[in-house]
N, CA, C and O atoms as a Tripos MOL2 file, in Angstrom:
@<TRIPOS>MOLECULE
protein
  300   299    75     0     0
PROTEIN
NO_CHARGES

@<TRIPOS>ATOM
      1 N           6.6700   23.2000   13.7630 N.3       1 UNK1
      2 CA          7.1910   22.0960   13.3640 C.3       1 UNK1
      3 C           7.8290   21.7960   11.9710 C.2       1 UNK1
      4 O           7.1920   22.0310   10.9440 O.2       1 UNK1
      5 N           9.0490   21.2920   11.9410 N.am      2 UNK2
      6 CA          9.8030   20.9570   10.2910 C.3       2 UNK2
      7 C           9.8470   19.6490    9.8630 C.2       2 UNK2
      8 O          10.4310   18.9250   10.6700 O.2       2 UNK2
      9 N           9.4550   19.1160    8.9230 N.am      3 UNK3
     10 CA          9.3610   17.8110    8.3010 C.3       3 UNK3
     11 C          10.1370   17.4280    7.3760 C.2       3 UNK3
     12 O          10.2110   18.2880    6.4980 O.2       3 UNK3
     13 N          10.9200   16.2730    7.1160 N.am      4 UNK4
     14 CA         11.4090   16.3170    5.9920 C.3       4 UNK4
     15 C          10.6950   15.0840    5.2930 C.2       4 UNK4
     16 O          10.3000   13.9690    5.6360 O.2       4 UNK4
     17 N          10.7330   15.9320    4.0160 N.am      5 UNK5
     18 CA         10.0110   15.0250    3.5120 C.3       5 UNK5
     19 C          10.6740   13.9190    2.1700 C.2       5 UNK5
     20 O          11.7690   14.1820    1.6730 O.2       5 UNK5
     21 N          10.0380   12.9750    1.8050 N.am      6 UNK6
     22 CA         11.2430   12.1040    0.9780 C.3       6 UNK6
     23 C          12.1480   12.7660    0.1680 C.2       6 UNK6
     24 O          13.3480   12.5530    0.3410 O.2       6 UNK6
     25 N          11.8120   13.4540   -0.5980 N.am      7 UNK7
     26 CA         12.8200   13.9710   -1.4340 C.3       7 UNK7
     27 C          14.2030   15.2190   -0.6200 C.2       7 UNK7
     28 O          15.1120   15.8430   -1.1680 O.2       7 UNK7
     29 N          13.9190   15.1700    0.3530 N.am      8 UNK8
     30 CA         14.8270   16.0970    1.5500 C.3       8 UNK8
     31 C          14.6480   17.1560    1.7400 C.2       8 UNK8
     32 O          15.4760   17.6840    2.4830 O.2       8 UNK8
     33 N          13.6490   17.9410    1.2670 N.am      9 UNK9
     34 CA         13.2000   19.2840    1.5870 C.3       9 UNK9
     35 C          12.3870   19.1740    2.8430 C.2       9 UNK9
     36 O          11.5820   18.2890    3.1320 O.2       9 UNK9
     37 N          12.7550   20.2770    3.5710 N.am     10 UNK10
     38 CA         12.1500   20.6520    4.7970 C.3      10 UNK10
     39 C          10.6600   21.5830    4.6480 C.2      10 UNK10
     40 O          10.4110   22.5510    3.9300 O.2      10 UNK10
     41 N          10.0200   21.0270    5.4000 N.am     11 UNK11
     42 CA          8.2570   21.4830    4.8150 C.3      11 UNK11
     43 C           7.8020   21.5980    6.6970 C.2      11 UNK11
     44 O           8.0990   20.7990    7.5850 O.2      11 UNK11
     45 N           6.8780   23.1000    6.8160 N.am     12 UNK12
     46 CA          6.2800   22.8930    8.0320 C.3      12 UNK12
     47 C           5.6050   22.0230    7.6920 C.2      12 UNK12
     48 O           5.3850   21.6440    6.5420 O.2      12 UNK12
     49 N           4.9520   21.3600    9.3020 N.am     13 UNK13
     50 CA          4.2590   19.9110    9.5490 C.3      13 UNK13
     51 C           2.9140   20.5400    9.3490 C.2      13 UNK13
     52 O           2.6490   21.6310    9.8540 O.2      13 UNK13
     53 N           2.0740   19.8760    8.6290 N.am     14 UNK14
     54 CA          0.5080   19.9960    7.7980 C.3      14 UNK14
     55 C          -0.1180   19.1380    8.1780 C.2      14 UNK14
     56 O          -0.3130   18.1140    7.5220 O.2      14 UNK14
     57 N          -0.7720   19.4440    9.8050 N.am     15 UNK15
     58 CA         -1.8370   18.1580    9.9620 C.3      15 UNK15
     59 C          -3.4940   18.0070    9.1650 C.2      15 UNK15
     60 O          -4.3890   17.1610    9.1810 O.2      15 UNK15
     61 N          -3.3090   19.1330    8.6070 N.am     16 UNK16
     62 CA         -4.3810   19.0390    7.1560 C.3      16 UNK16
     63 C          -4.3540   17.9380    6.0090 C.2      16 UNK16
     64 O          -5.2700   17.5660    5.2770 O.2      16 UNK16
     65 N          -2.7650   17.4480    6.0860 N.am     17 UNK17
     66 CA         -2.6620   16.2480    5.4760 C.3      17 UNK17
     67 C          -2.5720   14.8940    5.8790 C.2      17 UNK17
     68 O          -2.3810   13.9200    5.1510 O.2      17 UNK17
     69 N          -2.7580   14.9280    7.3630 N.am     18 UNK18
     70 CA         -3.0610   13.9730    8.5050 C.3      18 UNK18
     71 C          -4.6190   13.7340    8.4300 C.2      18 UNK18
     72 O          -4.9740   12.5680    8.2590 O.2      18 UNK18
     73 N          -5.6150   14.7380    8.5440 N.am     19 UNK19
     74 CA         -6.7160   14.7620    8.0840 C.3      19 UNK19
     75 C          -7.6320   13.9710    6.7000 C.2      19 UNK19
     76 O          -8.6880   13.3490    6.5810 O.2      19 UNK19
     77 N          -6.8670   14.2840    6.0870 N.am     20 UNK20
     78 CA         -7.5840   13.5250    4.6070 C.3      20 UNK20
     79 C          -6.4850   12.1600    4.4600 C.2      20 UNK20
     80 O          -6.3630   11.5380    3.4050 O.2      20 UNK20
     81 N          -5.9660   11.9390    5.3200 N.am     21 UNK21
     82 CA         -5.3920   10.8620    5.1720 C.3      21 UNK21
     83 C          -6.4680    9.9340    6.1980 C.2      21 UNK21
     84 O          -7.2380    9.0840    5.7500 O.2      21 UNK21
     85 N          -6.3550   10.2490    7.4860 N.am     22 UNK22
     86 CA         -7.7170    9.6860    8.2910 C.3      22 UNK22
     87 C          -9.1260    9.9640    8.0920 C.2      22 UNK22
     88 O          -9.9180    9.0620    7.8190 O.2      22 UNK22
     89 N          -9.3710   10.8260    8.1810 N.am     23 UNK23
     90 CA        -10.6430   11.5180    7.6500 C.3      23 UNK23
     91 C         -11.5090   10.5800    7.5330 C.2      23 UNK23
     92 O         -12.2930   10.3770    8.4600 O.2      23 UNK23
     93 N         -11.5620    9.5770    6.0150 N.am     24 UNK24
     94 CA        -12.5830    8.7740    5.6300 C.3      24 UNK24
     95 C         -13.0350    7.7140    6.1690 C.2      24 UNK24
     96 O         -14.1640    7.2930    5.9130 O.2      24 UNK24
     97 N         -11.9870    6.9690    7.2240 N.am     25 UNK25
     98 CA        -12.0780    6.3160    8.0450 C.3      25 UNK25
     99 C         -12.4480    6.5420    9.6440 C.2      25 UNK25
    100 O         -12.7030    5.5830   10.3720 O.2      25 UNK25
    101 N         -12.4500    7.5390    9.9840 N.am     26 UNK26
    102 CA        -13.0870    8.0420   11.1980 C.3      26 UNK26
    103 C         -14.1960    9.1030   11.3120 C.2      26 UNK26
    104 O         -14.8130    9.4450   10.3030 O.2      26 UNK26
    105 N         -14.4060    9.5180   12.2670 N.am     27 UNK27
    106 CA        -15.4690   10.2960   12.5700 C.3      27 UNK27
    107 C         -14.4490   11.6730   12.5970 C.2      27 UNK27
    108 O         -13.2310   11.5170   12.5110 O.2      27 UNK27
    109 N         -14.9650   12.8240   12.7060 N.am     28 UNK28
    110 CA        -14.4040   14.0540   13.4530 C.3      28 UNK28
    111 C         -13.4250   14.2360   14.2850 C.2      28 UNK28
    112 O         -12.2350   14.5520   14.2880 O.2      28 UNK28
    113 N         -14.4690   13.8750   15.1630 N.am     29 UNK29
    114 CA        -13.8750   13.8010   16.6290 C.3      29 UNK29
    115 C         -12.5280   12.5790   17.1070 C.2      29 UNK29
    116 O         -11.6170   12.7250   17.9210 O.2      29 UNK29
    117 N         -12.8240   11.5670   16.3590 N.am     30 UNK30
    118 CA        -11.9500   10.4630   16.9190 C.3      30 UNK30
    119 C         -10.5540   11.2540   15.6170 C.2      30 UNK30
    120 O          -9.3830   11.4000   15.9690 O.2      30 UNK30
    121 N         -10.8940   11.5110   14.6760 N.am     31 UNK31
    122 CA         -9.2950   12.1920   13.7610 C.3      31 UNK31
    123 C          -9.0870   12.8590   14.6670 C.2      31 UNK31
    124 O          -8.2280   12.3120   15.3570 O.2      31 UNK31
    125 N          -9.5330   14.1610   15.2500 N.am     32 UNK32
    126 CA         -8.8480   15.4950   15.9870 C.3      32 UNK32
    127 C          -8.1620   14.5860   17.0530 C.2      32 UNK32
    128 O          -6.9570   14.8120   17.1570 O.2      32 UNK32
    129 N          -8.6710   13.5700   17.9010 N.am     33 UNK33
    130 CA         -8.1080   12.7500   18.7720 C.3      33 UNK33
    131 C          -6.6090   11.9880   18.6330 C.2      33 UNK33
    132 O          -5.7510   11.7200   19.4740 O.2      33 UNK33
    133 N          -6.6930   11.7730   17.2420 N.am     34 UNK34
    134 CA         -5.3550   10.6040   16.6670 C.3      34 UNK34
    135 C          -4.4890   11.7880   16.4430 C.2      34 UNK34
    136 O          -3.3570   11.7900   16.9270 O.2      34 UNK34
    137 N          -4.9560   12.8680   15.7000 N.am     35 UNK35
    138 CA         -4.0380   14.0190   15.2170 C.3      35 UNK35
    139 C          -3.4130   14.6760   16.4200 C.2      35 UNK35
    140 O          -2.3710   15.3020   16.2280 O.2      35 UNK35
    141 N          -4.0260   14.6010   17.9080 N.am     36 UNK36
    142 CA         -3.5520   15.2910   18.3160 C.3      36 UNK36
    143 C          -1.8910   14.2630   19.3840 C.2      36 UNK36
    144 O          -0.7380   14.5450   19.7070 O.2      36 UNK36
    145 N          -2.9660   12.9120   19.5390 N.am     37 UNK37
    146 CA         -1.9300   12.1570   20.0570 C.3      37 UNK37
    147 C          -0.4030   12.1060   18.7630 C.2      37 UNK37
    148 O           0.7800   12.0930   19.1040 O.2      37 UNK37
    149 N          -0.7650   12.0920   17.7510 N.am     38 UNK38
    150 CA          0.5090   12.1530   17.2130 C.3      38 UNK38
    151 C           1.0920   13.0250   17.4190 C.2      38 UNK38
    152 O           2.1400   12.7840   18.0180 O.2      38 UNK38
    153 N           0.8050   14.5640   17.0690 N.am     39 UNK39
    154 CA          1.5200   16.1610   17.1370 C.3      39 UNK39
    155 C           2.1970   15.9210   18.5720 C.2      39 UNK39
    156 O           3.3170   16.3870   18.7810 O.2      39 UNK39
    157 N           1.5890   15.2700   19.4560 N.am     40 UNK40
    158 CA          1.8710   15.3540   21.0330 C.3      40 UNK40
    159 C           3.2940   14.6370   20.9730 C.2      40 UNK40
    160 O           4.3180   15.2640   21.2470 O.2      40 UNK40
    161 N           3.3130   13.2080   20.5790 N.am     41 UNK41
    162 CA          4.3670   12.1790   20.3380 C.3      41 UNK41
    163 C           5.7040   13.0140   19.0750 C.2      41 UNK41
    164 O           6.9340   12.9600   19.1110 O.2      41 UNK41
    165 N           5.0160   13.5300   18.3460 N.am     42 UNK42
    166 CA          6.2270   14.1180   17.4890 C.3      42 UNK42
    167 C           6.9050   15.3580   18.2920 C.2      42 UNK42
    168 O           8.1110   15.5850   18.1930 O.2      42 UNK42
    169 N           5.9340   16.2320   19.1890 N.am     43 UNK43
    170 CA          6.6080   17.0630   19.8340 C.3      43 UNK43
    171 C           7.9340   16.2230   20.8050 C.2      43 UNK43
    172 O           9.1320   16.4390   20.6210 O.2      43 UNK43
    173 N           7.3400   15.2000   21.8930 N.am     44 UNK44
    174 CA          8.6880   14.7200   22.6780 C.3      44 UNK44
    175 C           9.5110   14.2290   22.2230 C.2      44 UNK44
    176 O          10.6280   14.4630   22.6840 O.2      44 UNK44
    177 N           9.3630   13.2790   21.0580 N.am     45 UNK45
    178 CA         10.3190   11.9160   20.3640 C.3      45 UNK45
    179 C          10.8830   13.2440   19.8070 C.2      45 UNK45
    180 O          11.4580   13.9170   20.6630 O.2      45 UNK45
    181 N          10.8560   13.6250   18.9090 N.am     46 UNK46
    182 CA         11.4690   14.7560   18.0770 C.3      46 UNK46
    183 C          11.9640   16.0050   18.2450 C.2      46 UNK46
    184 O          11.5150   16.9610   17.6140 O.2      46 UNK46
    185 N          12.9380   16.1050   19.1160 N.am     47 UNK47
    186 CA         13.8330   17.2370   19.7020 C.3      47 UNK47
    187 C          15.0470   17.4870   18.9920 C.2      47 UNK47
    188 O          15.5460   18.5580   18.6440 O.2      47 UNK47
    189 N          15.4150   16.3670   18.8470 N.am     48 UNK48
    190 CA         17.4830   16.8910   17.9880 C.3      48 UNK48
    191 C          17.3860   16.7910   16.8970 C.2      48 UNK48
    192 O          18.2180   17.2920   16.1400 O.2      48 UNK48
    193 N          16.1480   15.9890   16.3920 N.am     49 UNK49
    194 CA         16.1640   16.0420   14.5710 C.3      49 UNK49
    195 C          14.7040   16.2940   14.3450 C.2      49 UNK49
    196 O          13.8480   16.2910   15.2300 O.2      49 UNK49
    197 N          14.5160   16.5040   13.1140 N.am     50 UNK50
    198 CA         13.6420   16.4010   12.2810 C.3      50 UNK50
    199 C          13.0520   15.3910   12.0710 C.2      50 UNK50
    200 O          13.8190   14.4730   11.7780 O.2      50 UNK50
    201 N          11.6190   15.0220   12.0910 N.am     51 UNK51
    202 CA         10.7840   13.8790   11.2380 C.3      51 UNK51
    203 C          10.7680   13.7830   10.2550 C.2      51 UNK51
    204 O          10.5120   14.7380    9.5220 O.2      51 UNK51
    205 N          11.0400   12.5630    9.8050 N.am     52 UNK52
    206 CA         10.7990   12.2970    8.0660 C.3      52 UNK52
    207 C           8.9280   12.2270    7.9430 C.2      52 UNK52
    208 O           7.9270   12.3660    8.6460 O.2      52 UNK52
    209 N           9.2520   11.9810    6.8380 N.am     53 UNK53
    210 CA          7.2240   11.7870    6.8350 C.3      53 UNK53
    211 C           7.1500    9.9870    6.8400 C.2      53 UNK53
    212 O           6.0140    9.5990    6.5660 O.2      53 UNK53
    213 N           8.0320    8.9910    7.0680 N.am     54 UNK54
    214 CA          7.8360    7.5780    7.2270 C.3      54 UNK54
    215 C           8.1750    7.7850    8.8970 C.2      54 UNK54
    216 O           8.4640    6.7480    9.4940 O.2      54 UNK54
    217 N           8.1670    8.4090    9.2850 N.am     55 UNK55
    218 CA          8.5670    8.4790   11.1380 C.3      55 UNK55
    219 C           6.7050    9.1890   11.3440 C.2      55 UNK55
    220 O           5.8790    8.7100   12.1220 O.2      55 UNK55
    221 N           6.5090   10.1720   10.5800 N.am     56 UNK56
    222 CA          4.5060    9.9170   11.0420 C.3      56 UNK56
    223 C           3.8160    8.9830   10.3470 C.2      56 UNK56
    224 O           3.0330    8.3580   11.0610 O.2      56 UNK56
    225 N           3.8280    8.6740    9.2380 N.am     57 UNK57
    226 CA          3.2980    7.6050    9.0960 C.3      57 UNK57
    227 C           3.3180    6.3510    9.7660 C.2      57 UNK57
    228 O           2.3930    5.5400    9.7190 O.2      57 UNK57
    229 N           4.4060    6.1970   10.4040 N.am     58 UNK58
    230 CA          4.6790    5.0550   11.3080 C.3      58 UNK58
    231 C           3.8460    5.5210   12.5550 C.2      58 UNK58
    232 O           3.3590    4.5910   13.1970 O.2      58 UNK58
    233 N           3.6270    6.6140   12.9530 N.am     59 UNK59
    234 CA          2.5810    7.2960   13.9760 C.3      59 UNK59
    235 C           1.1420    7.2890   13.6080 C.2      59 UNK59
    236 O           0.3910    7.0760   14.5600 O.2      59 UNK59
    237 N           0.6450    7.4500   12.5860 N.am     60 UNK60
    238 CA         -0.3830    7.3030   12.2880 C.3      60 UNK60
    239 C          -1.0720    6.3230   12.1310 C.2      60 UNK60
    240 O          -2.2660    6.5020   12.3680 O.2      60 UNK60
    241 N          -0.5730    4.6790   11.6070 N.am     61 UNK61
    242 CA         -0.4690    3.3300   12.0920 C.3      61 UNK61
    243 C          -0.8760    2.7650   13.1240 C.2      61 UNK61
    244 O          -1.6570    1.8460   13.3720 O.2      61 UNK61
    245 N           0.1290    3.8300   14.0190 N.am     62 UNK62
    246 CA          0.3390    3.3380   15.5920 C.3      62 UNK62
    247 C          -1.4970    3.7250   15.9920 C.2      62 UNK62
    248 O          -2.4850    3.0120   16.1670 O.2      62 UNK62
    249 N          -1.3360    4.7100   16.0030 N.am     63 UNK63
    250 CA         -2.7600    5.5260   16.2660 C.3      63 UNK63
    251 C          -3.7730    4.8310   15.7510 C.2      63 UNK63
    252 O          -4.1790    3.8920   16.4360 O.2      63 UNK63
    253 N          -4.2350    5.0170   14.8350 N.am     64 UNK64
    254 CA         -5.2590    4.2880   13.8350 C.3      64 UNK64
    255 C          -5.4830    2.9360   14.6840 C.2      64 UNK64
    256 O          -6.5990    2.5890   15.0710 O.2      64 UNK64
    257 N          -4.3690    2.2510   14.9170 N.am     65 UNK65
    258 CA         -4.3340    0.8400   15.5700 C.3      65 UNK65
    259 C          -4.9510    0.5290   17.3230 C.2      65 UNK65
    260 O          -5.5690   -0.3940   17.8540 O.2      65 UNK65
    261 N          -4.2640    2.1350   17.8940 N.am     66 UNK66
    262 CA         -4.7580    1.7190   18.9770 C.3      66 UNK66
    263 C          -6.2080    2.5990   18.5450 C.2      66 UNK66
    264 O          -6.5120    2.1750   17.4300 O.2      66 UNK66
    265 N          -6.5650    2.9710   18.6990 N.am     67 UNK67
    266 CA         -7.9430    3.5050   18.1080 C.3      67 UNK67
    267 C          -8.5960    2.6190   17.8700 C.2      67 UNK67
    268 O          -9.3310    2.3860   18.8300 O.2      67 UNK67
    269 N          -8.8240    1.5860   16.6260 N.am     68 UNK68
    270 CA         -9.4440    0.6740   16.3790 C.3      68 UNK68
    271 C          -9.5360   -0.3340   17.4070 C.2      68 UNK68
    272 O         -10.6520   -0.7820   17.6710 O.2      68 UNK68
    273 N          -8.3730   -0.8130   18.1150 N.am     69 UNK69
    274 CA         -8.6510   -1.6940   19.3160 C.3      69 UNK69
    275 C          -9.3340   -1.2590   20.6110 C.2      69 UNK69
    276 O          -9.6150   -2.0680   21.4950 O.2      69 UNK69
    277 N          -9.6390    0.2910   20.7060 N.am     70 UNK70
    278 CA        -10.6250    0.8350   21.9280 C.3      70 UNK70
    279 C         -11.9890    0.9820   21.2670 C.2      70 UNK70
    280 O         -12.8160    1.7450   21.7670 O.2      70 UNK70
    281 N         -12.2680    0.2690   20.1420 N.am     71 UNK71
    282 CA        -13.7930    0.8960   19.6050 C.3      71 UNK71
    283 C         -14.2630   -0.6750   20.4460 C.2      71 UNK71
    284 O         -13.6890   -1.7140   20.7720 O.2      71 UNK71
    285 N         -15.6070   -0.1140   20.5410 N.am     72 UNK72
    286 CA        -16.8250   -1.1550   21.1740 C.3      72 UNK72
    287 C         -17.3220   -1.8960   19.7090 C.2      72 UNK72
    288 O         -17.5540   -1.3170   18.6480 O.2      72 UNK72
    289 N         -17.3860   -2.9430   19.9140 N.am     73 UNK73
    290 CA        -17.4350   -4.1970   18.6580 C.3      73 UNK73
    291 C         -19.2650   -3.8020   18.5560 C.2      73 UNK73
    292 O         -20.2310   -3.7630   19.3180 O.2      73 UNK73
    293 N         -19.0360   -3.6230   17.4760 N.am     74 UNK74
    294 CA        -20.5190   -3.0600   16.9750 C.3      74 UNK74
    295 C         -21.9860   -4.6930   17.4630 C.2      74 UNK74
    296 O         -21.8590   -5.9100   17.5910 O.2      74 UNK74
    297 N         -22.9560   -3.9080   17.5540 N.am     75 UNK75
    298 CA        -23.6330   -5.0410   18.4470 C.3      75 UNK75
    299 C         -24.8630   -5.5440   17.3080 C.2      75 UNK75
    300 O         -25.6490   -6.4430   17.6060 O.2      75 UNK75
@<TRIPOS>BOND
     1     1     2 1
     2     2     3 1
     3     3     4 2
     4     3     5 am
     5     5     6 1
     6     6     7 1
     7     7     8 2
     8     7     9 am
     9     9    10 1
    10    10    11 1
    11    11    12 2
    12    11    13 am
    13    13    14 1
    14    14    15 1
    15    15    16 2
    16    15    17 am
    17    17    18 1
    18    18    19 1
    19    19    20 2
    20    19    21 am
    21    21    22 1
    22    22    23 1
    23    23    24 2
    24    23    25 am
    25    25    26 1
    26    26    27 1
    27    27    28 2
    28    27    29 am
    29    29    30 1
    30    30    31 1
    31    31    32 2
    32    31    33 am
    33    33    34 1
    34    34    35 1
    35    35    36 2
    36    35    37 am
    37    37    38 1
    38    38    39 1
    39    39    40 2
    40    39    41 am
    41    41    42 1
    42    42    43 1
    43    43    44 2
    44    43    45 am
    45    45    46 1
    46    46    47 1
    47    47    48 2
    48    47    49 am
    49    49    50 1
    50    50    51 1
    51    51    52 2
    52    51    53 am
    53    53    54 1
    54    54    55 1
    55    55    56 2
    56    55    57 am
    57    57    58 1
    58    58    59 1
    59    59    60 2
    60    59    61 am
    61    61    62 1
    62    62    63 1
    63    63    64 2
    64    63    65 am
    65    65    66 1
    66    66    67 1
    67    67    68 2
    68    67    69 am
    69    69    70 1
    70    70    71 1
    71    71    72 2
    72    71    73 am
    73    73    74 1
    74    74    75 1
    75    75    76 2
    76    75    77 am
    77    77    78 1
    78    78    79 1
    79    79    80 2
    80    79    81 am
    81    81    82 1
    82    82    83 1
    83    83    84 2
    84    83    85 am
    85    85    86 1
    86    86    87 1
    87    87    88 2
    88    87    89 am
    89    89    90 1
    90    90    91 1
    91    91    92 2
    92    91    93 am
    93    93    94 1
    94    94    95 1
    95    95    96 2
    96    95    97 am
    97    97    98 1
    98    98    99 1
    99    99   100 2
   100    99   101 am
   101   101   102 1
   102   102   103 1
   103   103   104 2
   104   103   105 am
   105   105   106 1
   106   106   107 1
   107   107   108 2
   108   107   109 am
   109   109   110 1
   110   110   111 1
   111   111   112 2
   112   111   113 am
   113   113   114 1
   114   114   115 1
   115   115   116 2
   116   115   117 am
   117   117   118 1
   118   118   119 1
   119   119   120 2
   120   119   121 am
   121   121   122 1
   122   122   123 1
   123   123   124 2
   124   123   125 am
   125   125   126 1
   126   126   127 1
   127   127   128 2
   128   127   129 am
   129   129   130 1
   130   130   131 1
   131   131   132 2
   132   131   133 am
   133   133   134 1
   134   134   135 1
   135   135   136 2
   136   135   137 am
   137   137   138 1
   138   138   139 1
   139   139   140 2
   140   139   141 am
   141   141   142 1
   142   142   143 1
   143   143   144 2
   144   143   145 am
   145   145   146 1
   146   146   147 1
   147   147   148 2
   148   147   149 am
   149   149   150 1
   150   150   151 1
   151   151   152 2
   152   151   153 am
   153   153   154 1
   154   154   155 1
   155   155   156 2
   156   155   157 am
   157   157   158 1
   158   158   159 1
   159   159   160 2
   160   159   161 am
   161   161   162 1
   162   162   163 1
   163   163   164 2
   164   163   165 am
   165   165   166 1
   166   166   167 1
   167   167   168 2
   168   167   169 am
   169   169   170 1
   170   170   171 1
   171   171   172 2
   172   171   173 am
   173   173   174 1
   174   174   175 1
   175   175   176 2
   176   175   177 am
   177   177   178 1
   178   178   179 1
   179   179   180 2
   180   179   181 am
   181   181   182 1
   182   182   183 1
   183   183   184 2
   184   183   185 am
   185   185   186 1
   186   186   187 1
   187   187   188 2
   188   187   189 am
   189   189   190 1
   190   190   191 1
   191   191   192 2
   192   191   193 am
   193   193   194 1
   194   194   195 1
   195   195   196 2
   196   195   197 am
   197   197   198 1
   198   198   199 1
   199   199   200 2
   200   199   201 am
   201   201   202 1
   202   202   203 1
   203   203   204 2
   204   203   205 am
   205   205   206 1
   206   206   207 1
   207   207   208 2
   208   207   209 am
   209   209   210 1
   210   210   211 1
   211   211   212 2
   212   211   213 am
   213   213   214 1
   214   214   215 1
   215   215   216 2
   216   215   217 am
   217   217   218 1
   218   218   219 1
   219   219   220 2
   220   219   221 am
   221   221   222 1
   222   222   223 1
   223   223   224 2
   224   223   225 am
   225   225   226 1
   226   226   227 1
   227   227   228 2
   228   227   229 am
   229   229   230 1
   230   230   231 1
   231   231   232 2
   232   231   233 am
   233   233   234 1
   234   234   235 1
   235   235   236 2
   236   235   237 am
   237   237   238 1
   238   238   239 1
   239   239   240 2
   240   239   241 am
   241   241   242 1
   242   242   243 1
   243   243   244 2
   244   243   245 am
   245   245   246 1
   246   246   247 1
   247   247   248 2
   248   247   249 am
   249   249   250 1
   250   250   251 1
   251   251   252 2
   252   251   253 am
   253   253   254 1
   254   254   255 1
   255   255   256 2
   256   255   257 am
   257   257   258 1
   258   258   259 1
   259   259   260 2
   260   259   261 am
   261   261   262 1
   262   262   263 1
   263   263   264 2
   264   263   265 am
   265   265   266 1
   266   266   267 1
   267   267   268 2
   268   267   269 am
   269   269   270 1
   270   270   271 1
   271   271   272 2
   272   271   273 am
   273   273   274 1
   274   274   275 1
   275   275   276 2
   276   275   277 am
   277   277   278 1
   278   278   279 1
   279   279   280 2
   280   279   281 am
   281   281   282 1
   282   282   283 1
   283   283   284 2
   284   283   285 am
   285   285   286 1
   286   286   287 1
   287   287   288 2
   288   287   289 am
   289   289   290 1
   290   290   291 1
   291   291   292 2
   292   291   293 am
   293   293   294 1
   294   294   295 1
   295   295   296 2
   296   295   297 am
   297   297   298 1
   298   298   299 1
   299   299   300 2
@<TRIPOS>SUBSTRUCTURE
     1 UNK1         2 RESIDUE 1 A UNK
     2 UNK2         6 RESIDUE 1 A UNK
     3 UNK3        10 RESIDUE 1 A UNK
     4 UNK4        14 RESIDUE 1 A UNK
     5 UNK5        18 RESIDUE 1 A UNK
     6 UNK6        22 RESIDUE 1 A UNK
     7 UNK7        26 RESIDUE 1 A UNK
     8 UNK8        30 RESIDUE 1 A UNK
     9 UNK9        34 RESIDUE 1 A UNK
    10 UNK10       38 RESIDUE 1 A UNK
    11 UNK11       42 RESIDUE 1 A UNK
    12 UNK12       46 RESIDUE 1 A UNK
    13 UNK13       50 RESIDUE 1 A UNK
    14 UNK14       54 RESIDUE 1 A UNK
    15 UNK15       58 RESIDUE 1 A UNK
    16 UNK16       62 RESIDUE 1 A UNK
    17 UNK17       66 RESIDUE 1 A UNK
    18 UNK18       70 RESIDUE 1 A UNK
    19 UNK19       74 RESIDUE 1 A UNK
    20 UNK20       78 RESIDUE 1 A UNK
    21 UNK21       82 RESIDUE 1 A UNK
    22 UNK22       86 RESIDUE 1 A UNK
    23 UNK23       90 RESIDUE 1 A UNK
    24 UNK24       94 RESIDUE 1 A UNK
    25 UNK25       98 RESIDUE 1 A UNK
    26 UNK26      102 RESIDUE 1 A UNK
    27 UNK27      106 RESIDUE 1 A UNK
    28 UNK28      110 RESIDUE 1 A UNK
    29 UNK29      114 RESIDUE 1 A UNK
    30 UNK30      118 RESIDUE 1 A UNK
    31 UNK31      122 RESIDUE 1 A UNK
    32 UNK32      126 RESIDUE 1 A UNK
    33 UNK33      130 RESIDUE 1 A UNK
    34 UNK34      134 RESIDUE 1 A UNK
    35 UNK35      138 RESIDUE 1 A UNK
    36 UNK36      142 RESIDUE 1 A UNK
    37 UNK37      146 RESIDUE 1 A UNK
    38 UNK38      150 RESIDUE 1 A UNK
    39 UNK39      154 RESIDUE 1 A UNK
    40 UNK40      158 RESIDUE 1 A UNK
    41 UNK41      162 RESIDUE 1 A UNK
    42 UNK42      166 RESIDUE 1 A UNK
    43 UNK43      170 RESIDUE 1 A UNK
    44 UNK44      174 RESIDUE 1 A UNK
    45 UNK45      178 RESIDUE 1 A UNK
    46 UNK46      182 RESIDUE 1 A UNK
    47 UNK47      186 RESIDUE 1 A UNK
    48 UNK48      190 RESIDUE 1 A UNK
    49 UNK49      194 RESIDUE 1 A UNK
    50 UNK50      198 RESIDUE 1 A UNK
    51 UNK51      202 RESIDUE 1 A UNK
    52 UNK52      206 RESIDUE 1 A UNK
    53 UNK53      210 RESIDUE 1 A UNK
    54 UNK54      214 RESIDUE 1 A UNK
    55 UNK55      218 RESIDUE 1 A UNK
    56 UNK56      222 RESIDUE 1 A UNK
    57 UNK57      226 RESIDUE 1 A UNK
    58 UNK58      230 RESIDUE 1 A UNK
    59 UNK59      234 RESIDUE 1 A UNK
    60 UNK60      238 RESIDUE 1 A UNK
    61 UNK61      242 RESIDUE 1 A UNK
    62 UNK62      246 RESIDUE 1 A UNK
    63 UNK63      250 RESIDUE 1 A UNK
    64 UNK64      254 RESIDUE 1 A UNK
    65 UNK65      258 RESIDUE 1 A UNK
    66 UNK66      262 RESIDUE 1 A UNK
    67 UNK67      266 RESIDUE 1 A UNK
    68 UNK68      270 RESIDUE 1 A UNK
    69 UNK69      274 RESIDUE 1 A UNK
    70 UNK70      278 RESIDUE 1 A UNK
    71 UNK71      282 RESIDUE 1 A UNK
    72 UNK72      286 RESIDUE 1 A UNK
    73 UNK73      290 RESIDUE 1 A UNK
    74 UNK74      294 RESIDUE 1 A UNK
    75 UNK75      298 RESIDUE 1 A UNK
């Protein structure tokens, strides 16, 4: 999948960048789950045009919030 960078360049999607941005906040299993959800939505929503970095950031925030909402409270 191709992504439009902020400067307009096209670049191949690199999920390791997502791992860097969310990896410090979640366990590896949770990161893989969040990245999987993001990639699934990217592949279903962005068919006729390339997503840009802002679209991806929005999805990161969406799935991080959903993941946080589904966590059990600390006992």
